[in-house]
Structure formats: C-alpha cells, structure tokens
C-alpha positions in Angstrom: 8.9 2.5 24.9 5.4 3.5 26.0 2.0 1.8 26.4 -1.0 4.0 26.8 -3.3 3.1 29.7 -6.5 4.4 28.2 -8.4 2.4 25.5 -9.3 3.9 22.2 -13.0 4.4 21.5 -14.7 1.8 19.2 -14.2 2.1 15.4 -17.0 3.2 13.1 -18.5 1.0 10.3 -15.5 1.6 8.1 -13.0 0.5 10.8 -11.9 4.1 11.5 -11.2 5.3 15.0 -12.7 8.8 15.2 -11.2 9.2 18.7 -7.8 7.8 19.8 -5.3 8.1 22.6 -1.9 9.6 21.9 1.5 8.6 23.4 0.9 11.1 26.2 -2.4 9.5 27.2 -4.5 12.4 25.7 -7.7 11.8 23.8 -7.5 13.1 20.2 -10.3 13.7 17.8 -9.9 13.1 14.0 -11.4 16.0 11.9 -14.6 15.1 10.1 -13.1 16.0 6.7 -10.2 13.5 7.2 -12.7 10.8 8.2 -14.8 11.5 5.2 -11.7 11.2 2.9 -10.8 7.9 4.4 -14.3 6.6 4.2 -14.4 7.3 0.5 -11.1 5.5 0.1 -12.2 2.5 2.1 -15.6 2.2 0.4 -18.8 0.8 1.8 -18.3 -2.8 3.0 -20.9 -5.1 1.5 -24.0 -5.6 3.7 -23.4 -9.4 3.7 -19.7 -9.2 4.6 -20.2 -11.3 7.7 -21.7 -14.1 5.6 -19.0 -14.0 2.9 -15.7 -13.4 4.8 -13.6 -16.4 5.9 -14.4 -18.2 9.2 -11.2 -18.3 11.3 -11.5 -20.8 14.2 -9.6 -23.3 16.3 -10.2 -26.9 17.3 -12.6 -26.9 20.3 -14.2 -23.6 19.4 -17.9 -23.1 18.5 -19.1 -22.9 14.9 -20.9 -19.8 14.0 -24.7 -20.7 14.1 -25.3 -19.7 10.5 -22.8 -22.4 9.3 -24.9 -25.2 10.7 -27.8 -25.8 8.3 -29.1 -29.0 9.8 -31.4 -28.9 12.8 -28.8 -31.2 14.5 -26.1 -28.7 14.0 -24.4 -30.5 11.1 -22.2 -28.9 8.5 -20.2 -30.1 5.5 -16.6 -29.2 4.9 -14.4 -29.7 1.9 -11.0 -30.1 3.5 -7.8 -28.8 2.0 -6.7 -32.3 0.8 -10.0 -32.6 -1.1 -11.7 -35.0 1.4 -15.3 -34.3 2.6 -16.0 -34.1 6.3 -19.5 -33.9 7.8 -19.7 -32.4 11.2 -22.4 -33.3 13.6 -21.6 -30.9 16.4 -21.6 -27.2 17.0 -18.0 -27.5 18.3 -15.0 -27.8 16.1 -13.6 -31.3 16.8 -10.3 -31.5 18.6 -8.9 -33.6 15.8 -10.1 -31.4 13.0 -7.2 -30.8 10.5 -5.5 -27.5 10.7 -5.4 -25.6 7.4 -7.5 -23.8 4.7 -10.8 -25.5 3.9 -14.2 -24.7 2.4 -17.4 -24.8 4.4 -21.0 -24.7 3.2 -23.3 -22.4 5.1 -27.0 -22.5 5.8 -27.7 -20.6 2.6 -25.8 -23.2 0.5 -22.9 -20.8 -0.2 -19.3 -21.8 0.4 -16.6 -19.7 2.1 -13.1 -20.3 3.3 -12.7 -22.0 6.7 -9.3 -21.4 8.4 -8.5 -23.7 11.3 -5.6 -22.5 13.3 -3.7 -24.0 16.3 -3.9 -20.5 17.9 -0.3 -20.5 19.0 3.0 -20.0 17.1 6.0 -22.3 17.3 8.5 -21.4 20.0 12.2 -21.6 19.7 13.5 -25.1 19.8 16.3 -26.0 22.1 16.0 -23.4 24.7 17.8 -20.0 24.9 20.0 -19.0 22.0 22.0 -16.0 20.8 22.8 -14.8 17.3 23.9 -11.9 15.1 21.7 -9.4 13.3 23.0 -9.1 9.8 22.4 -6.5 7.1 23.2 -8.8 4.2 23.9 -6.0 1.7 26.5 -4.6 4.1 28.7 -7.7 4.1 31.9 -7.5 2.1 34.1 -10.4 0.9 36.7 -11.1 -1.8 34.1 -13.0 -3.8 31.2 -10.7 -3.7 30.5 -8.0 -6.4 30.0 -4.7 -4.7 27.3 -5.9 -2.3 26.9 -8.6 0.3 25.3 -11.7 -1.1 24.0 -15.1 0.0 27.4 -16.7 -0.1 28.6 -14.1 2.3 25.6 -14.8 4.5 26.5 -18.5 4.4 30.0 -17.7 5.6 28.7 -15.6 8.5 26.3 -18.3 9.4 29.0 -21.0 9.4 31.3 -18.8 11.5 28.7 -17.8 14.0 27.5 -21.4 14.4 31.1 -22.4 15.2 31.0 -19.8 18.0 27.7 -21.3 19.4 25.1 -19.1 17.7 21.6 -20.5 17.5 20.0 -18.1 15.1 20.6 -15.1 12.8 18.3 -12.2 12.1 18.6 -10.7 8.6 17.2 -7.6 6.9 14.3 -8.0 4.5 15.5 -9.8 1.4 12.4 -9.1 -0.7 12.7 -8.0 -4.4 12.6 -4.4 -5.7 11.8 -3.4 -9.3 14.4 -4.8 -11.7 15.1 -1.3 -13.1 17.1 1.8 -12.2 17.3 3.5 -9.9 17.3 0.6 -7.5 15.3 1.0 -4.3 17.8 1.1 -1.4 15.4 0.6 1.5 14.7 -3.1 2.3 11.5 -1.9 4.0 9.9 -0.6 0.8 10.0 -3.7 -1.5 8.0 -4.3 -4.6 6.8 -7.6 -3.2 6.8 -9.5 0.1 6.6 -12.8 -1.7 9.8 -13.0 -3.8 13.4 -12.4 -3.2 15.9 -9.8 -4.6 18.3 -11.4 -7.2 20.9 -8.7 -6.4 21.8 -11.1 -3.5 22.8 -14.0 -5.8 26.4 -15.1 -5.9 26.9 -15.4 -9.7 29.8 -17.9 -9.8 27.8 -20.4 -7.7 24.8 -20.4 -10.1 24.4 -23.8 -11.8 25.9 -23.6 -15.2 28.2 -20.6 -14.3 31.2 -22.9 -14.9 30.2 -23.2 -18.6 30.4 -19.4 -19.1 33.5 -17.3 -19.2 32.7 -14.8 -16.4 36.2 -13.1 -16.5 34.9 -9.9 -18.1 32.2 -9.6 -15.5 34.6 -10.3 -12.6 36.9 -7.6 -13.9 34.1 -5.1 -14.0 33.1 -6.2 -10.5 36.6 -5.4 -9.3 36.1 -1.8 -10.5 32.9 -1.3 -8.5 33.0 1.3 -5.7 34.8 0.0 -2.6 32.8 2.3 -0.3 29.0 2.5 0.0 26.9 0.0 -1.9 26.0 1.3 -5.3 23.1 -0.9 -6.3 22.7 1.1 -9.6 26.1 -0.2 -10.6 25.8 -3.7 -9.1 22.5 -4.8 -10.5 23.1 -4.1 -14.2 26.3 -6.0 -14.0 24.8 -9.0 -12.1 21.8 -9.1 -14.4 24.0 -9.2 -17.5 26.1 -12.0 -16.1 23.1 -14.0 -14.9 21.4 -13.7 -18.2 24.6 -14.8 -19.9 24.5 -18.0 -17.9 20.8 -18.4 -18.5 21.3 -18.0 -22.3 24.1 -20.5 -22.3 22.5 -23.3 -20.2 18.8 -22.7 -20.4 16.2 -23.3 -17.7 16.9 -27.0 -17.0 14.5 -29.7 -15.7 15.0 -28.9 -12.0 14.1 -25.3 -12.4 11.2 -26.2 -14.7 9.7 -28.5 -12.1 10.2 -25.9 -9.3 8.6 -23.2 -11.4 5.6 -25.5 -12.1 5.3 -26.2 -8.3 5.1 -22.4 -7.5 2.0 -22.0 -9.7 0.4 -18.8 -10.9 1.9 -16.5 -8.3 5.5 -16.9 -9.7 4.3 -16.6 -13.3 2.5 -13.4 -12.5 5.5 -12.0 -10.7 7.9 -12.9 -13.5 5.6 -11.3 -16.0 5.5 -8.1 -13.9 9.4 -8.1 -13.9 9.4 -8.3 -17.6 6.8 -5.6 -18.0 8.7 -3.4 -15.5 11.9 -3.7 -17.6 10.0 -2.8 -20.7 7.6 0.0 -19.5 9.2 1.2 -16.2 9.0 0.3 -12.6 5.5 1.8 -11.9 2.7 -0.2 -13.3 0.3 2.8 -12.9 2.2 4.4 -15.8 1.9 1.4 -18.1 -0.5 1.3 -21.0 -4.1 0.9 -19.7 -4.5 -2.5 -21.1 -1.5 -3.8 -19.1 -2.5 -2.5 -15.7 -4.6 -5.6 -14.9 -2.7 -8.9 -14.4 -5.6 -11.0 -15.8 -6.0 -8.9 -19.0 -5.7 -10.5 -22.5 -3.0 -7.9 -23.3 -0.9 -9.1 -20.4 -1.3 -12.7 -21.5 -0.2 -11.7 -25.0 2.8 -9.8 -23.7 3.9 -12.8 -21.6 3.7 -15.1 -24.6 5.7 -12.7 -26.8 8.4 -12.4 -24.1 8.3 -15.9 -22.8 12.1 -16.3 -22.5 12.4 -13.2 -20.4 9.5 -14.3 -18.2 11.2 -17.7 -17.7 14.5 -15.9 -16.9 12.9 -14.0 -14.0 11.3 -17.1 -12.7 14.7 -18.9 -13.0 16.3 -16.2 -10.8 13.8 -17.0 -8.0 14.7 -20.7 -8.3 18.4 -19.7 -7.8 17.5 -17.5 -4.9 15.5 -20.4 -3.2 18.5 -22.7 -3.5 21.1 -20.2 -2.4 19.1 -19.0 0.5 18.5 -22.5 1.7 22.2 -23.2 1.4 23.0 -19.9 3.2 20.7 -20.7 6.2 21.6 -24.4 6.5 20.2 -25.9 9.6 20.4 -22.6 11.6 17.2 -20.7 12.4 17.4 -17.5 10.3 14.7 -14.9 11.2 13.6 -13.1 8.1 12.1 -9.6 8.4 8.5 -8.9 7.0 8.1 -5.2 6.2 4.8 -3.5 7.1 4.0 -3.1 3.4 5.1 -2.7 -0.2 5.7 0.1 -2.6 2.5 1.2 -4.4 4.2 0.9 -7.8 5.4 -2.7 -7.4 4.4 -6.3 -8.1 2.2 -6.9 -5.1 0.4 -3.6 -5.6 -0.2 -4.6 -9.2 -1.5 -8.0 -8.2 -3.7 -6.9 -5.3 -4.6 -3.3 -6.4 -8.3 -3.9 -5.5 -7.3 -4.7 -1.9 -5.1 -1.7 -1.4 -6.2 1.8 -0.4 -5.4 4.4 -3.1 -4.1 7.8 -2.2 -3.1 6.7 1.3 0.1 5.6 3.0 1.0 3.8 6.2 2.8 5.8 8.9 2.8 6.9 12.5 1.3 9.8 14.4 3.5 12.4 16.1 5.0 11.2 19.3 7.8 12.0 21.8 10.3 10.5 19.4 9.2 12.1 16.2 7.3 15.3 16.6 6.3 15.4 12.9 5.1 11.8 12.7 6.1 9.4 10.0 5.0 8.5 6.4 6.5 5.1 5.3 5.3 5.3 1.7 3.4 2.0 1.6 -0.3 1.8 0.7 -2.3 -0.1 3.3 -4.6 -3.0 2.7 -8.3 -2.2 3.2 -9.5 -4.5 6.0 -12.8 -5.6 4.5 -11.3 -6.0 1.1 -8.5 -8.2 2.7 -11.2 -10.4 4.2 -13.1 -10.6 0.9 -9.8 -11.8 -0.7 -9.8 -14.7 1.9 -6.7 -13.0 3.5 -4.6 -14.2 0.6 -2.3 -11.1 0.4 -1.4 -11.6 4.0 -1.1 -15.4 3.9 1.1 -15.4 0.9 3.4 -12.7 2.3 3.8 -14.6 5.6 4.4 -18.0 3.9 7.0 -16.7 1.5 8.9 -14.9 4.2 8.9 -17.9 6.5 10.0 -20.3 3.8 13.2 -22.1 4.3 14.5 -20.1 7.2 12.8 -21.0 10.4 11.7 -17.6 11.7 10.0 -14.3 10.9 10.1 -10.9 12.5 7.0 -8.9 11.8 7.9 -5.3 11.4 5.5 -2.9 13.3 3.4 -5.8 14.6 0.9 -3.3 16.0 -0.3 -3.0 12.3 -2.1 -6.3 12.8 -4.3 -4.4 15.3 -4.5 -0.9 13.8 -2.6 1.2 11.3 -2.1 5.0 11.0 -3.2 6.1 7.6 -1.7 9.2 6.1 -3.4 11.0 3.2 -1.1 11.4 0.1 0.3 14.9 0.0 -0.7 15.5 3.6 1.2 15.5 6.9 1.3 12.4 9.2 -0.4 14.6 11.7 -3.5 14.7 9.4 -4.0 10.9 9.6 -6.2 8.5 11.5 -6.1 5.0 12.8 -7.9 2.1 11.0 -8.8 -1.0 12.9 -7.8 -4.5 11.6 -9.2 -7.9 12.4 -6.3 -8.7 14.7 -7.7 -11.9 16.3 -8.1 -13.5 12.9 -4.8 -12.3 11.6 -2.9 -13.6 14.6 -4.5 -17.0 14.2 -3.4 -17.0 10.6 0.2 -16.1 11.7 0.0 -19.1 14.1 -1.2 -21.4 11.4 1.6 -20.4 9.0 4.1 -20.6 11.9 2.9 -24.1 12.6 3.2 -25.2 8.9 6.7 -23.8 8.5 8.0 -24.7 11.9 8.9 -21.0 12.3 9.2 -18.9 15.4 7.6 -15.4 15.3 8.9 -12.2 16.7 6.7 -9.1 16.8 8.4 -5.7 16.6 6.3 -4.0 19.3 8.4 -0.9 19.8 6.7 2.4 20.0 3.3 3.4 21.3 1.4 0.2 22.0 -2.3 0.3 22.8 -3.6 -1.8 25.8 -4.1 -5.5 25.1 -1.7 -5.8 22.2 1.2 -7.4 24.1 -1.2 -9.6 25.9 -2.7 -10.8 22.6 0.7 -11.4 21.2 1.8 -13.4 24.2 -1.4 -15.5 24.0 -0.4 -16.5 20.5 3.3 -17.2 21.5 4.5 -14.2 19.4 7.8 -13.2 21.0 8.2 -9.6 22.1 11.1 -7.3 21.1 13.2 -5.7 23.8 15.8 -3.1 23.0 18.2 -1.8 25.7 18.2 1.7 24.4 14.4 1.9 25.0 13.9 0.0 28.2 13.9 1.4 31.7 15.1 -0.9 34.5 17.6 -3.7 34.6 17.4 -6.2 31.8 17.1 -9.0 34.3 13.4 -7.9 34.7 12.5 -8.4 31.0 10.0 -11.1 30.2 11.6 -14.4 29.0 9.3 -14.7 25.9 11.2 -12.0 23.9 14.1 -11.3 21.6 16.5 -8.9 23.3 18.9 -6.6 21.6 21.0 -3.5 22.5 19.9 -1.5 19.4 18.2 -1.7 16.0 19.0 -0.6 12.5 17.2 2.7 13.1 19.0 3.5 16.4 22.6 4.4 17.3 25.3 1.8 17.4 27.1 1.4 20.8 30.2 3.0 19.4 28.2 5.8 17.7 26.4 6.6 20.9 29.5 6.3 23.2 31.8 8.4 21.0 29.1 11.0 20.3 29.6 10.6 16.6 25.9 9.6 16.1 24.6 12.8 17.8 27.1 14.8 15.8 25.9 13.3 12.5 22.3 14.0 13.5 23.2 17.6 14.1 24.8 17.8 10.7 21.6 16.4 9.2 19.5 19.0 10.9 17.6 16.6 13.1 17.9 18.8 16.2 20.1 21.3 18.0 23.3 20.0 19.6 21.7 20.6 23.0 18.6 18.6 22.2 20.5 15.8 20.7 23.0 15.6 23.6 20.0 15.4 26.0 18.7 12.4 24.0 22.1 10.9 24.0 22.5 11.3 27.7 19.1 9.7 28.3 20.3 6.5 26.4 23.7 6.6 28.0 22.1 6.4 31.4 20.7 3.0 30.5 24.3 1.8 29.8 26.7 3.6 32.1 25.1 3.3 35.5 24.0 -0.3 35.3 27.2 -1.5 33.7 29.7 0.5 35.7 31.5 1.5 32.5 34.3 4.0 33.1 33.8 7.3 31.4 37.1 7.1 29.7 36.6 3.6 28.2 37.0 3.1 24.5 34.4 2.0 21.9 35.3 -1.7 22.2 34.9 -1.6 26.0 31.6 0.1 25.7 30.4 -2.6 23.2 31.3 -5.4 25.6 29.7 -3.6 28.6 26.5 -3.1 26.7 26.3 -6.8 25.8 27.2 -7.9 29.3 24.3 -5.8 30.4 22.1 -7.4 27.7 23.2 -10.8 28.9 21.4 -10.3 32.2 18.1 -10.6 30.3 16.2 -13.9 30.7 15.0 -13.4 27.1 14.9 -16.6 25.1 16.8 -15.0 22.2 19.7 -12.6 22.6 20.8 -10.6 19.5 23.9 -8.5 18.7 24.2 -6.5 15.5 27.3 -7.1 13.4 27.8 -3.3 13.4 28.2 -3.4 17.2 30.3 -6.5 17.1 32.9 -4.8 15.0 32.4 -1.4 16.8 31.0 0.5 13.7 30.0 4.1 14.6 27.4 4.6 11.9 24.0 3.0 12.1 22.5 1.5 8.9 19.6 4.0 8.8 18.7 7.4 10.2 14.9 7.7 9.7 13.6 10.7 8.0 16.8 11.5 6.0 17.5 11.3 2.3 20.9 13.0 2.1 22.7 10.1 3.9 23.7 6.7 2.5 20.9 4.9 4.4 20.9 1.1 3.7 24.1 1.4 1.7 26.8 1.5 4.4 29.2 -1.5 4.3 30.9 -3.1 7.2 34.5 -2.1 7.5 35.5 -5.6 8.5 35.4 -8.2 5.7 33.7 -11.5 6.1 37.0 -13.4 5.9 38.4 -11.3 8.7 35.5 -11.8 11.2 36.9 -15.1 12.7 40.0 -13.2 13.9 38.2 -10.0 15.0 38.6 -9.8 18.8 35.7 -7.5 19.3 33.3 -9.8 17.5 34.7 -12.8 19.3 34.3 -11.0 22.7 30.6 -10.2 22.0 30.0 -13.8 21.0 31.7 -15.1 24.2 29.6 -12.9 26.4 26.3 -14.0 24.8 27.3 -17.6 24.5 28.1 -17.8 28.2 24.8 -16.2 29.0 22.7 -18.7 27.2 24.7 -21.7 28.5 24.5 -20.5 32.2 
C-alpha cells in the first residue's frame, strides 16, 4: 500500500492532530468544531500526569531524574516478586528483572515501573509456512453447524504432517452470550476471553456421563450452508449446561478459576448479567452499570451457579485451545477494539471515549472512509490505568498459542476517531504513546515466547515501519497490494497472497468477486474491472500464467510467486488452498453472509485434496530451499 512522505504536524495537549497528511500526500486541516468535540470527549489530562503515569524503560536506559530522590541518584523499587531493590545509579542495571514493578519517586509517591527487553521474540527455527484458518468456516462430521476447536486440531495435525510451522487463525474472542450473535470476529465483547461457540461438546470432561443424543440429533438438523450462529449457540449452550449440571465444576476447574483471579470472575458476572438484562450493559438498571457496585456483588451471589458456569466454559476453552494448537505456533489475531456494549467496555468504561468510534479516513481504496464500530481508549486515561486494558488484551491473546497478529498496528501510533452519527470524513487522528506501547508488546512477547506480526496495510505514516522493525515486530506483506517482485520483500515479514477482506485467487481470476461487488453496489462494472485488472497484473505478468488457465492453476501460480519472497513466514489461506471463489468478508456490506461462509471441502477431505496439497508442496519447498 502507501506510505506518506510528509510528517504530520505535532499533536495538541489532548493528543489530537489538527493537521494531518492524507494518502495522497496532501495536508488536511481538521475543522475547529470537530476538534472541540473530541477535546470534550477526551477531557483535560491531569496537570501531574507525567508524575503519575507508568515509567516504561529498558535495562541500560536512564531513569527519569524525578525518580531519584537521593543526592546520589538512588531509588527504591518493589519488584514484581515482592522483593525490594535499591538502585544507586541513574542507569537501569543491565541485570534488572524484566516485568511490572513499583518505584517510589522523589515525592514519596509510587507508580508502576515497566521494564521491557525492547524487542519481541522472533520465529524459532528459521523460515516456515502455514495456513490461515477461519475456524468458524471449518466443517466436519463431528462439529455442530460451525467449525470448532477439534476441527482446528485436525487441521493443525494435517498441516504439520505436510511440514507447516505455524497457523494463523481468526480472532477467537467472545461475543455476548445472547441473540442475535455477533458474526464479526473483529467486533468482540472482550479481547481477554474466548468464545464458547468454538467448543467441541462431546470432548468436554464429563460429556460421557450425559446422554447427548437429543442434542446431536438437533445438530444434524442445523443448516448445511452458511453458519447460523443464532441456531448453533442456543443448542451448544443447552448441551454444555446439561454437562455442567450433571458433573459440576470439579477441582481442576475450581483451581484454574482461582488462578485467573478477579478478571475472570468479573467477566463471568457480565455474561450472567447479559443473559438476564440483554447484551448492552448501558441499558441495564443504573445500579448494575458499574462492575464494583454492591448491586453487582449481590447479583453475583444470587446467581452463583450461572457465574461459575460461564467461568467453567473458559476453563474448557483454555484446555481445548491448548489441545488444538499442540506444539505448533498458532498466531492469534488481536482486533483493534471491542464493542461498546460488551464486557471490556463495561469493565473499562472510564478509559474509553464515549460517542466516538475507531475507523479510517477516506483514501484511494475507500472513498467514504470507514467506521469500525469500536470505541477507542483515551490515551491519557489508558496511562492512568497503568496500561492494564492493553496489557491484559495482549496477554490473553498470546496465551497458549505462540504468536499474535495485531490488527491495524498503526493504531499503536495514532487512531482515526469518528464521531457517533457522523461520517468517517468528519474524523481526526489522535496520537498514542507508541514507544511505550511497543515496549509493552515486547515484554508480553518475551513472557509468552510469542512472535508478533503487525498488520501494517494501508496508509502508513513515516517512521512506523522503522519503529516496528526496531522492536522485531514482523511486517505484513500481501501480494495483491505490493508492487515489484516478491523477491524484493524484506525478510522480517509474514507474506501472503490475500487477506480475509480481499479477493481469493479463484474469485479474482474467474471474475466472480468483481461480479459480486457489482451486485452489492460497490462500484460500476467498469470501475471494478479496472481494480481487478490492477491486481491481476501483479499475478499474470510475473508468474507467466496463461490467460486460459483454470482456477486451480491460478492458485498454484500465485503461491509459486509468493514463494519467491524471502519472508520468514509464508501463509496461504485455506480458501485459496481449496480454490474457493468467495472471500470471508466484503468490507462495508451488510446484505452478504460475511464471516458466515463455510468451506466447501470438509476437514476430513483435506488430506486428499490435490489443490491444498499442491499449495503445501510449493510453500514447503520454498522454506526448505
């Protein structure tokens, strides 16, 4: 995509960028009334913010002067493990433990001290290839109307046998446990907990003690076509609760729940409240709109069994996900935000901006701009919360999988805020403390042993990719977007032909994707064909693909072209591997089954699918060369 060559002007005291550079390199000015609106939303940062916000540093760096109360530059730190450490230098010792500590400043007040390695973990074992998997789209004889974690395990085992070194999966985060079910994995209720719709019911501990026949018969009657979450979730919830009622929580689940602490308890209470009063906490009785209220505590006590049930579901998900991933690196996706009605917004309502959503300004690829529906975190409020909303989301998404892909990684630097009810064109950029946030990413990567990929597609301001590279965050290269031969791409990247928001190879090659876009009113046939030809030029010329080739030949040609890349990670979507013509999502559309399309090839049939095997052979040969 594009990277502007002109820097944005500095932000104001609220972090707003009154002037910014658009995708065409033109300077734009945000209207004063828009700036005033956002300033009211952000609120005035406290005058002593610099003395209260966390100190984020690295071994070998200089302490801020105000943290050294002694004339000799000494300072006292309470380390994460409870030990005390007195520092007698203005430099952070090289052997200082990484982690989250407390430091006492010159005024006697304590604040959080975050010591980071500054660099993320890199892929172990050299170059690797893997499949990108939309888990919900998997189909097997054992799943109930939606792909589940047992299906993911089967795909993992199959791909490992072919030589794959990783998988990349869609966000698996939870949505409200009510109807209608949110289909988009990029608008979850939380970025800390998983969606129980992905559980394989008959593999739950205790399922053998319950007669599941009636549920299995109902599952056989679920739609065979697109995923119908509104039919799947009530069935799975009923079956799961039947198991829970029969066998109870159990000592292992009870120990695990205790280890998770207050965050899991709060989330399980939110689930129970959402089932009782509706998915949007903002419509609940006033006394229940604050997690720490006495009314919420009373409700939790009165509904203790249901609260334990929702916590038990998360224990099951933790076990099944770890079983599904095995020893393979599975890169989980971290969405840019959460729904304003959900669990994280309830828990962190004081850190989120009200009446504002995250989006993107108009550019060459979307003339109207975009509104993604997630309320943004207010930068200074995030700092005053010791970065906990960010830290917990990273940690939970990295857990037990070995990798994370940060969606719209430019959001660590700046986010385009869109006023509720307004057009994305009426928005403005808000600056975020990127250096500190990247150091936190590196610390969590180090703790989890997880590699990090930054989705840096789109208009990228100067310095972003350099900052990501300095922290060992892998870039994201997509054939449909890149000019020039893939052999010239930087090695520190994940390379792919397409993404969930872009045409599949077969859809592009056959013209069916452009035809669908025309039916959806996303452009005239002439406009859409021009865009299609632009992408085709990146495939046909460099690959030498014959104009009369079939879909499967086009898929192989695209991945042979991708294989020229020196990227450390090479990814192929399962949709491409089996020559699907429809992409998972067409942005900006609501009258299409986005995030509900299922693969036409069953999980059990993948090992014999010649197209998928051909793609695997191409990529495997590339990483072994």
